[in-house]
C-alpha positions in Angstrom: -6.3 -22.2 -18.9 -6.5 -19.1 -20.6 -6.3 -15.9 -17.2 -8.2 -12.5 -18.5 -9.5 -11.2 -15.0 -7.7 -9.7 -12.4 -9.1 -12.2 -10.0 -7.9 -15.0 -12.4 -4.4 -13.4 -12.6 -3.8 -12.4 -9.5 -4.8 -15.6 -7.6 -2.4 -17.3 -10.4 0.5 -15.2 -9.0 -0.2 -15.7 -5.7 -0.2 -19.8 -6.5 3.2 -19.2 -8.6 5.2 -16.5 -8.5 7.3 -17.3 -5.2 9.9 -14.6 -5.2 11.8 -14.4 -2.4 11.5 -10.4 -1.9 7.8 -10.7 -1.0 7.7 -11.6 2.6 10.4 -8.7 2.8 8.4 -6.5 0.8 5.1 -7.6 2.8 6.7 -6.9 6.2 5.7 -3.0 6.7 9.6 -2.2 8.0 11.4 -4.1 5.7 10.0 -2.7 2.9 11.0 0.7 3.4 14.6 -0.9 3.4 13.9 -1.7 -0.2 12.5 1.2 -1.3 15.6 2.7 0.2 17.7 0.8 -1.3 16.1 1.2 -5.0 15.1 4.8 -4.6 17.5 6.4 -2.5 16.4 8.1 0.9 13.4 10.3 1.9 10.5 8.5 0.0 8.8 6.5 2.5 7.4 7.7 6.0 9.9 8.2 9.1 9.6 5.4 11.8 10.1 7.0 15.5 9.7 3.9 17.7 10.0 0.0 17.0 8.4 -2.6 19.6 7.5 -6.0 20.6 4.0 -5.5 22.0 2.1 -2.4 22.4 2.7 -1.7 25.7 6.6 -1.3 25.2 5.5 1.0 22.1 4.0 3.4 24.5 6.7 3.3 27.2 9.2 3.7 24.7 7.1 6.9 23.2 6.7 8.6 26.5 10.8 8.6 26.6 11.2 9.4 23.5 12.1 13.5 23.8 9.9 15.0 20.8 7.8 11.9 19.6 5.4 13.7 17.3 1.9 14.3 18.9 0.5 13.2 15.8 1.3 9.8 14.1 0.4 6.9 13.2 0.7 3.2 14.6 1.0 -0.1 12.5 2.1 -3.6 13.0 4.6 -4.1 10.7 2.4 -8.1 9.9 -0.6 -6.2 9.0 -2.8 -5.4 6.0 -4.9 -2.6 6.8 -5.2 -2.1 10.8 -3.9 1.3 11.7 -4.4 3.4 14.8 -4.6 7.1 14.5 -3.1 9.6 17.0 -4.4 13.1 17.3 -2.8 15.5 19.2 -1.6 12.9 21.9 -5.2 10.6 21.9 -4.9 7.2 20.2 -8.2 5.5 19.1 -8.2 2.7 21.8 -10.7 0.5 19.5 -7.7 0.4 16.6 -4.8 0.3 18.8 -6.8 -3.2 20.0 -6.4 -4.2 16.5 -3.0 -3.6 15.8 -2.4 -5.4 19.4 -4.1 -8.5 17.7 -1.9 -9.0 15.4 0.8 -10.1 17.6 -1.1 -13.3 16.9 -2.3 -13.7 13.9 -1.6 -16.8 12.7 -1.6 -16.7 8.5 -2.7 -19.6 6.6 -0.9 -19.0 3.6 -1.5 -22.6 1.6 -5.2 -21.9 2.5 -5.9 -18.0 1.8 -2.9 -17.9 -1.1 -0.8 -15.4 0.9 2.1 -16.8 1.9 4.6 -14.2 2.1 2.7 -13.3 5.5 3.8 -16.0 6.9 7.2 -16.1 9.0 7.3 -12.3 9.3 8.0 -11.5 13.3 5.4 -9.0 15.0 6.9 -5.5 15.7 4.5 -2.5 16.4 6.0 1.3 15.6 4.8 4.7 15.2 4.5 5.9 11.8 5.0 9.9 10.5 1.5 11.1 9.9 1.7 12.7 6.2 -1.8 14.5 6.1 -5.6 14.6 5.8 -7.3 12.8 3.2 -4.8 12.5 0.7 -4.7 10.8 -2.4 -4.1 7.1 -2.8 -2.3 6.6 -6.2 -1.8 2.4 -7.0 -0.4 1.5 -9.5 -1.3 -2.4 -10.6 2.0 -3.6 -12.2 2.8 -6.9 -14.4 5.9 -8.3 -15.6 8.1 -5.3 -14.2 5.7 -2.4 -15.8 3.0 -0.2 -14.3 -0.1 -1.0 -16.2 -2.7 1.1 -14.9 -3.2 3.8 -11.8 -6.3 3.5 -9.3 -6.8 7.1 -8.0 -8.9 6.3 -4.5 -9.6 10.0 -2.8 -12.2 11.4 -0.1 -11.7 8.5 1.9 -12.3 10.6 5.1 -14.7 13.1 4.1 -17.4 11.0 2.9 -18.1 8.4 0.1 -14.8 7.2 -1.0 -14.3 7.8 -4.8 -12.3 5.9 -7.3 -10.9 6.2 -11.3 -8.9 4.3 -12.8 -6.7 5.8 -15.4 -4.3 5.0 -17.9 -0.2 5.9 -18.2 -1.5 8.8 -19.7 -3.7 10.2 -17.3 -6.9 9.2 -19.3 -10.1 7.8 -17.4 -11.1 4.2 -18.1 -15.3 3.4 -17.7 -14.8 0.3 -15.8 -15.7 0.1 -12.2 -12.9 -1.5 -10.3 -13.6 -1.9 -6.7 -17.1 -1.5 -6.5 -17.2 -1.0 -2.6 -16.1 3.1 -3.6 -17.7 5.2 -5.9 -17.2 5.5 -9.0 -16.2 8.8 -10.6 -14.2 9.9 -14.6 -12.2 12.9 -13.5 -8.5 13.0 -13.0 -6.5 15.6 -13.0 -2.4 14.4 -13.4 -0.2 15.7 -10.8 2.7 18.0 -11.9 5.1 14.7 -11.1 3.2 12.2 -12.9 5.9 11.2 -15.4 7.9 10.5 -12.1 5.7 9.0 -10.5 5.4 6.1 -13.3 9.5 5.9 -13.0 9.0 4.9 -9.3 6.4 2.4 -9.7 8.6 1.1 -12.9 11.8 0.9 -10.1 9.6 -1.2 -7.6 7.8 -3.0 -9.3 10.8 -4.6 -11.7 11.5 -7.6 -10.0 7.6 -9.1 -9.8 5.0 -10.4 -11.8 2.6 -8.8 -10.0 2.6 -5.8 -7.1 0.6 -2.8 -6.4 2.9 0.2 -5.7 1.0 2.4 -3.4 1.9 5.7 -3.4 1.3 9.4 -1.7 1.8 12.8 -3.5 1.9 15.4 -1.0 2.1 17.6 -4.4 5.0 20.0 -2.9 7.2 21.7 -5.4 10.7 21.6 -4.2 14.6 21.0 -5.4 14.6 18.0 -3.8 11.5 16.3 -5.5 10.5 14.6 -2.3 6.8 15.0 -2.0 6.3 11.4 -3.5 6.0 8.8 -0.4 6.0 5.1 -0.8 3.1 3.6 1.4 3.3 -0.3 0.8 3.9 -2.8 -1.7 0.9 -5.0 -2.1 0.6 -8.5 -4.0 -2.4 -9.8 -3.1 -5.1 -6.7 -3.0 -8.5 -8.2 -1.7 -6.8 -11.9 -2.0 -8.0 -11.9 -6.1 -11.9 -11.4 -4.4 -12.8 -8.3 -6.4 -16.5 -8.0 -7.6 -18.1 -6.6 -10.4 -17.4 -6.4 -14.1 -14.6 -3.9 -13.7 -11.9 -6.5 -12.6 -12.1 -8.5 -15.8 -11.5 -5.5 -18.0 -8.6 -4.6 -15.4 -7.5 -8.0 -15.6 -6.9 -7.3 -19.4 -4.7 -4.9 -18.8 -2.2 -7.1 -16.7 0.1 -7.9 -19.7 2.5 -10.8 -19.0 0.5 -13.0 -16.6 
């Protein structure tokens, strides 16, 4: 059967690509090791404390000298939940969500996200990079970045989205209808380096989304770029709207 849409291609990948690197790179702690191996140090947010549950984590934070008062709390087997610690105050509702992932059971044979199965739960505190960062999501297929989904203004009202080609030209399609479509994009000064990084990280996979933050800090070390995570099944291949059909056409090779 010919696969045209993003959803069709992603579901095919979820079912057929059993790359053993996928579980490793789905684990939000182990993926940092993968990025360090491929890029060298300095491209992932720092981890301060790791624990087997939230109670132990908070105890370790208390005993950790000079632990940042502003940070993030995450679980390594999560697919979205984050607790924000602001000046020592934590969002309790989000913290409970992080803890719930300790007993989360993934049924990969049902939902297709087999790479979550078997990840041993850990929770950790992570470096906070800044407020309202722009999220650059490079959708890659057959070892090449194909287009970038740029998401901004998450924390200041309606979230905006634009998809661009690798030259920074805006596409007309609306990929994720949960966001507000805009058709404006200004390439960061280190855009070429961002594409290089996406290519290096995506090379072993038939499909992966490389999520990247750019702090736009000009320095000699070029360490203003940070990898958030590698994502193999965004929305589990259930995007709505005709834009996912247009996006699918860009995923060459699958």
